[in-house]
N, C-alpha and C positions, 0 to 999 in steps of 0.2 A: 802613688808614684806619679811624678810629673812626666809630661811627654819629653822624650829625649830623641835626639837625632844622631844617627850613625853615618859617618862619611868615610868612604874608602876610595882610593885612587887605583886605577887599573891601566895597564899599558895599551890595550886595544879595545875598540868598541865591541868586538866579538866576545871578549871575556866579560865585559860589563853586561852585555845582553844575557849571557849565561847566568851571571849572578842574579839578575832580575828574575829570570825564569825559576831558579831554585828558591828564591825568596818567596815568590808567589806559591810555589809548591809547599812551602812550610807554613802557609796561612797568612802571610803578610799581604795586606790589601794593596792592589795595584796603584791606587791613588796615593799611597804613602811611600811609593818608590819612584825616584826620579834619576835621570841620567843627564849630566851637565857637561857641555863642551864649548860653551860660548866664550871664546877667547876675546872677541871684540868687546863684549860686555865687561870682561875682566880689565882690559885697558882703561875703559871709561871709568870704572869704579876706582882704579888706582890713582887717576888724575883728578878725581872729584875732590871737593872741599872736605876737610875732615869732619866738619859739623853737619854735613849733609847726611841724612839717614840712609842706611844701606838698602839697596834694591837690586833687582835683577839676579845675577848669579850668586853674589855674596849673600843676599837675603835668602835665597833659596837654600844655600848651604847651611847657614847658621841662624836664620831667623832675623829678628829686627836689629840685633846688636852684632856688629862685626868688629873685632879687635884687630889692631895692627899685627899682632903676633899670628893670628889665624890667617890674615891675608898673606903674610910672608911665607908661611908654611906651605900654602897651596898654590900660590901664584906661579912659582917657577915650574912646577910639575904640569900645571894646566897649559902653560905656554909651550911646553915640549910635546903637547898632543895627548897627554894622559886624559883618561875619562873618569869623571867623578860620579860615584853612585851614592845617593843620599837616601836613607831609610828612616822614617819617623816611626818610633816605637811607642806603645801606649801602656806597656806592662813590663815587669821584670822578666817574665817568661818569654815574651815576644822579643825583648832585647837580646836575651841569651841565644835564642834561636837565630836571630839575624846575625849576631857576631860569629857564631859557628859557621854559618853559610859563607859569610864574607871572607873569613879567614881561610877557608878551604881553597879559594881562588887566588891566594897570595897577593893581597893588596900591597901597593908600593909604600915603603916606610916614608912618611912625610918629613922625617927629620934627618935621614942620612943615606938612604938607598942601600943600607946594609942589613935590613930586616924587613919585617912586614908588620903592619898594625892597622887597626880600624879606629878612627878617632871618634870619641864620644863627646857630643856637644849637648850641654844642658842649657835650656833657655834661660836667658838672663832674668833676674828678678824684676818685677815691675817697679817703675819709678814713681808710681802714684803715691800720694800721701796716705797716711794711715786712715784718714777720714774718708777717703775714696774707696768705694767698693767696685772693683773691676769684674765684670761678668764677660768672659770670653764667649763669642758666638762662632760656632764652627759650622761649616757647610761642606758637604762632599760634592765633588764633581765627577762626572762619568768620563773616563778616558779609555778609549777603545784602541788597542793596538793589534798587530798581527804577528804570528809566529808560524814557522813552517814545521809541520810534523810529517814523518815519513812512514809509509806503509810499503813493506818489501814483498814483492811477489817473485817467487823462484820458479823458473821454467826449466825443467830437466827432462832429457830424453833417455830412454833405456830400451833395451832389446828384449822382446818376448818371443817365445816359440809357440806355435799352434799346430796341431796335427791336421794334415790334409790327406785326402784320398781321391783317386780318379780311376776310371775304367779305361782300359786300352784293349783293342782287338788284336790278337796275335794269330799267326798262321803256323801250323805244325805239319810236317810231312812224315810219312811213315812208309818204310819199305815192306812191301808185301810179296811174299814168294808163294806161288801157286803151282800146283801140278795139274796138268790136264792131258787128256788124250791127244796124241799127235797124228797128223795124217802121214802115214808111212809112205815115203817115196825112196827111190834109190839114193837120191842126193842127201836127204836128211839122215838116212841110215848110215851113210858114209861119214857124215859130219858128226854123228853121235859118238864116234870113236875118237874124235879129235879132242885134245885137252884145251880148255879155255879158262880165262880168268876175267870175270866181269865185276866191275866196281860200280856200285850204285850210291849216290850221294843223297842223304836224308837231311833236309833243312828244317830248322825250327826257329821261331821268332821269340825273343824274350824282351821285356821292357828295359829301357835305358832311361835313367832319371838324370836330368840336368836342371840346374837352377839358374835363372836369369835375374838380373836386378834392374829395377826401373824406379824413377821418382814418382811416387804416388801423389803427394801433396807437400806443402811446406807451411811452416808456422812463422808468422811475422809478429815480432814483439815491438811495440812502440808506445809512447805516452801521448795522451790526448788531453790538452789543458782546456778547461772551461772556467769561466768566471761565474760566481754565484753570489747572491745577496742573502745574508743571514741576519736575522733580527736578534739583538742581544738585549735581554731584559735583566734589570737589577733594581735595587732600591737604594736611594741616596738619603742620607740623614742631614738635617739642617736644624740648627738651634733657633727657635723663635722666642721672642720676648713678649710676654703679656704683662701689661702694667695695670694694676687694679687701682682705679681712682676712687677717692672718697666720695660719698653721696653729697649732692648739693644741699640737702636738708641738714647736714651735720652742723654747720655754724649756727643755724637757728636753734637746734636742739641744745647746743652748748650754751647759748645765751639764756635759754629758758632755765637750764639747770643752775646757772649762775644767779639768776633772779630768785629762784626758790631758796638758794642758800642764803641770800641777803635777808629775805623775809623771816627766816628762822634763826636770826643772829642771837647773841647773848642777851637774855632778858634783863640782866643787871644794867647793861649799857642803856637799854631802852628806858628803864626807870630813872636813871640819872638824867637822861635827855628830857624826860617829862618834868 
């Protein structure tokens, strides 16, 4: 299968970024995914001569050949601020995965705004003659971007109960009634026949529990941002050309072979010559 390019138009840059993230999660190489919004380049391409080869935004979208129909389909949407996502696929399975992802984010219908579609662009056939052998040379370039990932920390408070105990000193009073011998006098003898009512108060202490509240400590939650440098390592592929040149002794060997063939020519001709 030849390489094919999928192009989808999306209303905002946020949606286009989400599409790129999902495509990479499906195994599409980051170097095969591009986002285009260059309206200035679009105007330049529309006013350029028709014979001038396509470059810039149009070449990025469709390769080296840009037809008038393709320009008309995408120009209006790009002027209105739409974002183009281009994906280069290298196999049928990769193409199907890319189409499924791009369709999930509702790309804008390039023909009528009443549906959604992803355009499939197949590279134009080579214009070289049949005698020419064209060897494409591919080279990968490293493009490093950034995306935000979130880690959520949940801080929750809850009330627990713990048993406590404390010792308290209490005082108890006790009423004691004793009998003892009295010193008999005339006054006390007379008082002994009088009725009396004596009330004695006995006091006891018991613990009283009360709870007070106070702020022991507080928890402060905030974010602290720091910049860091991270080294990204990967491997890039590049097509090299090795040209195997013939040996310099080859012409001499060919001449020697030709001479040997002349010496062993038809013997009949040799006899006629003699």
